C-alpha positions in Angstrom: 44.1 74.7 -9.7 42.1 71.4 -9.7 45.1 69.7 -11.2 47.4 71.0 -8.5 45.2 69.9 -5.6 44.8 66.5 -7.3 48.6 66.2 -7.8 49.1 67.0 -4.1 46.6 64.2 -3.1 48.3 61.8 -5.5 51.8 62.7 -4.2 50.7 62.0 -0.6 49.0 58.7 -1.7 52.3 57.7 -3.3 54.2 58.6 -0.1 51.9 56.2 1.7 52.7 53.4 -0.8 56.4 54.2 -0.5 56.1 54.0 3.3 54.4 50.6 3.2 57.1 49.3 0.9 59.8 50.7 3.1 58.4 48.9 6.1 58.0 45.6 4.3 61.4 45.8 2.6 63.7 48.1 4.7 66.9 47.0 3.0 65.5 48.1 -0.3 65.9 51.6 1.1 69.2 51.3 3.0 70.2 54.8 2.1 68.9 57.9 0.2 69.9 56.8 -3.3 67.0 54.4 -4.1 64.3 56.7 -2.6 64.1 59.3 -5.4 64.1 56.8 -8.3 61.4 54.7 -6.7 59.2 57.8 -5.9 59.8 59.0 -9.5 58.8 55.6 -10.9 55.6 55.4 -8.9 54.6 59.0 -9.8 55.5 58.5 -13.5 53.1 55.5 -13.5 50.3 57.2 -11.7 50.2 60.8 -13.1 47.7 61.2 -15.9 48.2 62.6 -18.4 51.9 61.5 -18.1 53.4 64.5 -19.9 53.2 68.3 -20.3 54.2 70.5 -23.2 57.7 71.8 -23.2 59.1 75.1 -24.5 62.9 74.9 -24.7 64.8 78.2 -24.8 68.4 79.1 -25.6 68.4 82.5 -24.1 71.7 81.8 -22.3 73.3 79.4 -24.7 76.4 80.2 -26.7 75.0 80.2 -30.2 78.5 80.5 -31.7 78.7 76.7 -30.9 77.3 74.7 -33.8 75.7 72.2 -31.3 73.5 74.9 -30.0 72.8 76.5 -33.4 71.9 73.2 -35.0 70.0 71.6 -32.1 66.5 72.2 -33.3 67.3 71.5 -36.9 68.4 68.0 -35.9 65.3 67.2 -33.7 62.8 65.2 -35.7 59.9 65.7 -33.4 58.8 69.3 -33.0 56.0 68.4 -30.5 58.2 68.5 -27.4 56.9 66.9 -24.2 58.4 66.0 -20.9 57.1 63.8 -18.0 55.1 65.6 -15.4 57.5 64.4 -12.7 61.2 65.3 -13.0 64.2 64.6 -10.7 67.3 66.6 -9.9 66.0 69.9 -11.2 67.9 73.2 -11.2 66.2 76.6 -11.7 66.8 79.7 -13.7 65.9 83.3 -13.0 68.2 85.9 -14.5 71.0 83.4 -14.0 71.2 80.1 -12.0 68.9 80.6 -9.1 70.4 79.6 -5.8 69.3 80.3 -2.2 70.3 77.7 0.4 70.9 75.3 -2.5 70.7 75.4 -6.3 69.0 72.1 -7.1 66.0 70.1 -5.8 65.4 66.3 -5.7 62.0 66.2 -7.4 59.2 68.3 -8.9 55.7 67.6 -10.2 54.3 69.8 -13.0 50.5 70.5 -13.2 48.4 69.0 -16.0 48.3 71.2 -19.1 50.8 73.7 -17.7 53.6 74.6 -20.1 57.1 74.0 -18.8 59.8 76.4 -19.9 63.3 75.2 -19.7 66.6 76.8 -20.5 69.8 75.4 -22.0 73.2 75.7 -20.6 75.8 77.9 -22.2 77.4 74.9 -23.8 74.4 72.7 -24.6 71.2 71.0 -23.4 70.5 71.7 -19.7 68.1 70.8 -17.0 67.2 74.3 -15.9 63.5 75.2 -15.4 62.6 78.8 -15.9 61.2 80.0 -12.6 58.9 83.0 -13.7 57.3 81.0 -16.5 56.8 77.6 -14.9 54.3 76.5 -12.3 54.9 73.6 -10.0 52.4 71.3 -8.2 55.0 69.8 -5.9 58.6 70.7 -4.9 60.4 68.1 -2.8 63.6 67.5 -1.0 64.5 64.0 0.3 66.7 62.9 3.1 67.4 59.5 4.7 68.7 58.8 8.2 71.2 56.2 7.0 72.7 58.4 4.3 73.2 61.5 6.3 72.9 60.5 10.0 71.3 63.1 12.1 70.4 65.5 9.3 66.8 65.6 10.3 68.0 66.5 13.7 71.0 68.7 12.8 70.8 69.8 9.2 67.2 69.4 7.9 66.8 73.1 8.3 69.0 73.7 5.2 66.5 71.8 3.0 63.5 73.4 4.6 64.9 76.8 4.2 65.7 76.2 0.6 62.2 75.0 0.0 60.8 78.1 1.6 63.2 80.4 -0.3 62.3 79.1 -3.7 60.5 82.1 -5.3 58.3 80.4 -7.9 54.7 79.4 -7.9 54.3 76.1 -6.0 51.2 74.2 -4.8 53.0 72.4 -2.0 56.6 72.1 -0.7 57.7 68.9 1.0 60.7 67.9 3.1 60.6 64.1 2.9 62.5 62.1 5.6 62.9 58.3 5.7 64.0 57.2 9.1 65.7 53.8 9.7 66.0 54.7 13.4 62.7 56.1 14.7 63.7 55.1 18.2 66.9 56.1 20.1 69.3 53.7 21.8 66.9 53.7 24.8 63.9 52.6 22.7 62.2 56.0 22.9 60.6 57.6 19.8 62.4 60.7 18.7 59.9 62.3 16.2 58.3 64.9 18.5 61.7 66.0 19.8 63.1 66.1 16.3 60.3 68.3 15.0 60.6 70.6 18.0 64.3 71.0 17.5 63.9 71.5 13.7 61.4 74.3 14.4 63.8 75.9 16.8 66.6 75.9 14.3 64.7 77.2 11.3 62.7 79.9 13.1 59.9 81.5 11.2 59.7 81.1 7.4 57.5 83.0 5.0 56.3 80.1 2.8 54.6 76.9 3.9 56.8 73.8 4.0 55.4 70.4 5.1 57.4 67.6 6.6 56.5 64.0 5.5 58.1 61.6 7.9 58.4 57.9 6.9 59.8 55.7 9.7 60.8 52.1 9.4 58.5 51.3 12.3 55.4 53.4 13.1 52.9 55.6 11.2 53.6 58.0 8.4 53.4 61.5 9.8 52.8 64.8 8.2 53.7 68.1 9.8 51.8 70.9 8.1 53.5 74.2 7.9 56.7 73.7 9.9 58.2 77.0 11.0 54.9 78.8 11.0 
């Protein structure tokens, strides 16, 4: 549990670093695409230890295919490890798990916790086994320039997906970078946006936090949106 709480603190510290860089260099983050790689890079550099042990399963792989049968024979290193932060993760629980969505932008695994992954039917996959893998952080990322108005009109889809994920998670974050924290009249929109987001999602069973990183203004956390 100590590792999970420390991972959450480190994740929020990294968000503050990302926010400062966004404000200094806004054109570095002109849309959503650079955000996840930069967050991944910073977390990869900060997390210690950097990796966790991996158990890779082929429960759902087609073993009639020689690539699947021979895979472990052709791996020279049997001490399998993966970084504690991983992007674009899909999850497996008696089939590909999917609620409001089937993949998530970024996860952080706790120190020392074994990660169990599953292969695809036809080969190596990026599927994390839900019942057997614990997460420190589960995160979805949106950017105002990439999907204009999604915080205001569609962010509930990501929040709902984060809440629906059935696995063991220390903290679930909806991360929103906002190029336009003021409307055309110069008024800040954050409070109204949060109020409308709450109205759209209604009540949710699991805690989801919003981390709001505007181009101008302070980083804001909304703890337990929809609760």
